C-alpha positions in Angstrom: -11.6 16.6 -2.8 -8.8 16.1 -5.2 -5.5 14.3 -4.4 -2.3 14.3 -6.3 -0.3 11.2 -5.4 2.9 9.4 -6.6 3.9 5.8 -6.6 7.6 4.9 -6.4 7.9 1.8 -8.5 11.5 0.8 -7.6 13.9 -2.2 -7.6 14.6 -3.4 -4.1 18.1 -4.4 -3.2 18.0 -7.5 -0.9 19.2 -6.7 2.6 20.6 -3.2 1.5 18.5 -0.6 3.4 20.9 2.3 2.7 20.9 1.8 -1.0 17.1 1.5 -1.0 16.7 4.5 1.2 18.7 6.7 -1.2 16.1 6.0 -3.9 13.2 6.6 -1.5 14.7 9.9 -0.4 15.3 11.1 -3.9 11.8 10.2 -5.1 10.1 11.7 -2.1 11.8 15.0 -2.9 10.7 14.6 -6.6 7.1 13.7 -5.6 6.9 16.8 -3.5 8.4 18.9 -6.3 5.6 17.6 -8.6 3.0 18.8 -6.1 2.0 15.4 -4.7 0.4 15.3 -1.3 1.2 11.6 -0.9 4.0 9.3 -2.1 3.7 5.5 -1.8 6.5 2.9 -1.9 6.5 -0.9 -2.3 6.2 -3.6 0.3 9.4 -4.2 2.3 11.1 -1.5 0.2 14.1 -1.1 2.6 15.2 -4.8 2.7 13.1 -7.0 0.4 12.5 -10.5 1.6 15.6 -10.7 3.7 13.4 -12.1 6.5 15.9 -14.5 7.9 18.0 -11.5 8.9 15.1 -9.5 10.4 16.9 -8.9 13.6 19.5 -6.7 11.7 16.8 -4.7 10.0 13.7 -4.4 12.2 13.1 -1.5 14.6 10.3 -0.5 16.9 7.9 2.2 15.7 9.6 5.6 16.2 13.1 4.2 15.7 15.4 3.1 12.9 13.8 3.3 9.5 10.5 4.6 10.9 12.3 7.7 12.3 14.0 8.3 9.0 10.7 8.1 7.2 9.1 10.5 9.6 12.0 13.0 9.0 11.7 12.6 5.3 8.0 13.3 5.3 8.5 16.4 7.5 11.4 17.7 5.5 9.5 17.6 2.2 6.1 18.3 3.7 4.5 15.3 2.0 2.5 12.3 3.4 4.5 9.1 2.9 3.9 5.4 3.2 5.4 2.0 2.5 6.0 -1.2 4.5 9.2 -2.1 6.4 10.1 -4.6 9.1 9.0 -3.7 12.6 10.4 -5.2 15.8 7.6 -5.6 18.4 7.4 -8.0 21.4 10.3 -10.1 20.2 8.8 -10.6 16.8 9.0 -9.1 13.3 6.0 -7.6 11.5 5.6 -6.5 7.9 4.3 -3.0 8.9 2.8 -0.4 6.5 3.5 3.0 8.3 1.9 6.2 7.0 3.2 9.6 8.0 1.5 12.9 7.4 3.2 16.0 5.9 4.3 17.0 9.4 6.1 13.7 9.8 3.6 12.4 12.3 2.8 8.7 12.3 -0.9 8.5 11.6 -1.3 4.7 11.0 0.7 1.5 11.3 -0.9 -1.5 9.6 0.6 -4.9 10.3 0.1 -7.4 7.4 -2.9 -9.6 8.4 -2.6 -12.2 5.7 0.8 -13.8 5.6 2.0 -15.3 2.3 3.1 -18.9 2.7 4.8 -19.0 -0.7 7.4 -16.5 0.6 7.6 -18.2 4.0 6.2 -15.1 5.8 4.6 -17.2 8.5 8.0 -18.6 9.3 9.5 -15.2 10.2 6.7 -12.7 10.7 3.9 -12.2 13.2 0.4 -11.6 11.7 -1.4 -8.4 12.2 -4.8 -8.7 13.9 -6.7 -5.6 12.7 -7.5 -3.3 9.7 -6.3 0.3 9.7 -8.6 3.0 8.5 -7.1 6.5 8.8 -8.6 10.0 8.3 -6.2 11.8 6.0 -6.6 15.4 4.7 -8.3 14.0 1.6 -10.6 11.6 3.5 -10.9 8.1 5.0 -8.1 5.8 3.7 -7.7 2.1 4.2 -4.4 0.3 4.3 -3.4 -3.2 3.0 -0.3 -5.1 1.8 0.1 -7.2 -1.3 -1.5 -10.7 -0.5 -4.4 -8.9 1.2 -5.6 -8.1 -2.4 -6.8 -11.7 -2.7 -9.3 -11.3 0.2 -12.4 -9.4 -1.0 -14.0 -9.2 2.4 -11.0 -7.2 3.6 -11.7 -4.5 1.1 -15.5 -4.7 1.6 -15.0 -4.0 5.3 -13.1 -0.8 4.4 -15.8 0.3 1.9 -18.6 -0.3 4.5 -16.6 1.7 7.0 -16.5 4.7 4.7 -13.1 4.4 2.9 -12.9 6.0 -0.5 -9.3 5.0 -1.2 -7.2 2.0 -0.3 -3.4 2.1 -0.5 -1.5 -1.2 -1.2 2.3 -1.6 -1.3 3.3 -4.9 -2.8 6.0 -7.3 -3.9 3.9 -9.2 -6.5 5.8 -11.6 -8.9 5.5 -10.9 -12.6 4.4 -14.5 -13.3 1.1 -13.7 -11.6 0.8 -10.2 -13.1 -2.6 -11.1 -14.6 -3.9 -11.8 -11.2 -2.5 -8.5 -9.9 -4.1 -6.4 -12.7 -7.4 -8.3 -12.5 -7.8 -8.2 -8.8 -6.9 -4.5 -8.5 -9.7 -3.7 -10.9 -12.1 -6.1 -9.2 -11.5 -4.6 -5.8 -12.1 -1.1 -7.1 -15.2 -2.0 -9.1 -17.0 -4.1 -6.5 -16.3 -1.6 -3.7 -16.7 1.5 -5.9 -13.5 3.1 -4.6 -10.0 4.2 -5.6 -7.2 1.7 -5.3 -3.6 3.0 -5.4 -1.1 0.1 -5.5 2.7 0.3 -5.7 4.6 -2.8 -6.7 8.3 -3.3 -7.0 10.4 -4.2 -10.0 13.6 -6.2 -10.4 14.7 -9.7 -9.3 15.3 -11.3 -5.9 16.0 -14.9 -4.8 15.2 -16.1 -8.3 11.8 -14.3 -8.5 11.1 -11.5 -11.0 8.8 -8.7 -10.0 6.9 -6.9 -12.8 5.8 -3.6 -11.5 2.6 -2.4 -13.2 1.9 -0.2 -10.2 -1.5 1.5 -10.8 -4.2 3.8 -9.6 -7.7 2.5 -10.4 -10.8 4.6 -10.1 -14.3 3.4 -8.9 -15.4 2.5 -12.4 -12.4 0.2 -12.7 -10.6 2.6 -15.1 -6.8 2.8 -15.0 -5.7 6.4 -14.3 -2.1 5.6 -14.5 0.0 2.4 -14.7 3.7 1.6 -14.8 5.4 -0.9 -17.0 8.2 -3.2 -15.8 10.8 -0.5 -15.4 11.8 1.7 -12.5 9.5 4.8 -12.5 7.9 7.4 -10.3 4.3 7.6 -11.3 2.1 10.7 -10.5 -1.6 11.3 -11.1 -4.5 13.2 -9.6 -7.7 11.7 -8.3 -11.1 13.3 -7.5 -12.5 11.4 -4.5 -15.9 12.9 -5.1 -16.1 10.4 -7.9 -16.8 7.7 -5.3 -20.1 9.3 -4.3 -21.0 9.8 -8.0 -20.4 6.1 -8.8 -22.2 4.8 -5.7 -25.2 7.0 -6.6 -25.3 5.9 -10.2 -25.2 2.1 -9.3 -26.4 1.9 -5.6 -24.7 -1.4 -4.8 -24.4 -0.7 -1.1 -28.1 0.3 -0.8 -29.0 -3.0 -2.4 -26.9 -5.3 -0.3 -28.7 -8.2 1.6 -26.4 -9.0 4.5 -29.2 -10.9 6.3 -29.0 -13.4 3.4 -25.2 -13.6 3.2 -24.5 -14.3 6.8 -22.4 -12.6 9.5 -19.1 -13.2 7.7 -19.8 -10.6 5.0 -21.7 -8.0 7.0 
């Protein structure tokens, strides 16, 4: 099964959802024109880290920005994903919502690992489960930014049958080497595709370096952005996952009885 997908590597204007939505709407239209079945946008693309004002921005699933994303996917007949602020039970969550080409919400992943360096734990509630969703191209796992530093997170997706993991992010350029290295490590060790969309620009004194990328199960970079605003588009063949796992049978050679329960 082949999949053409686009990554919308964009600057995020702090606390300006209307400006940010204009870019997302234009690039969704362009991704559909290019023939992409999926377009992915960065973490908190609508507001950036304007977390102290979350009550102005957050909405329940099905309302606010979530409803607008649903309509955007439906209007352009393209699957769409990216994280925005969700209001739920009196708290805010960093929620990665994915819509199919009919505009239907197929998954909502709430960020499990909150990033203390951006004071996420001060403003956000933590998610408590992974999200593995059956899309038209196959099983797809969802993560957000800081999750990239937790190998067991990705291993669980691989063991559950995922061939692709989607990862929106706001990853600072000063740790770009970590970003690029970990993306390849997660793809290689789990023999899967990783599609990661990072933002660009500056916010609150932090610079974000982009380098959004799609990595294949061999760890090869299929496409990668620089530090500028860009809509990236590439095609992946998910059958390559089976090919790589057959060539180097890592999963058949695992010894979970030795590792212990935490890694099973």
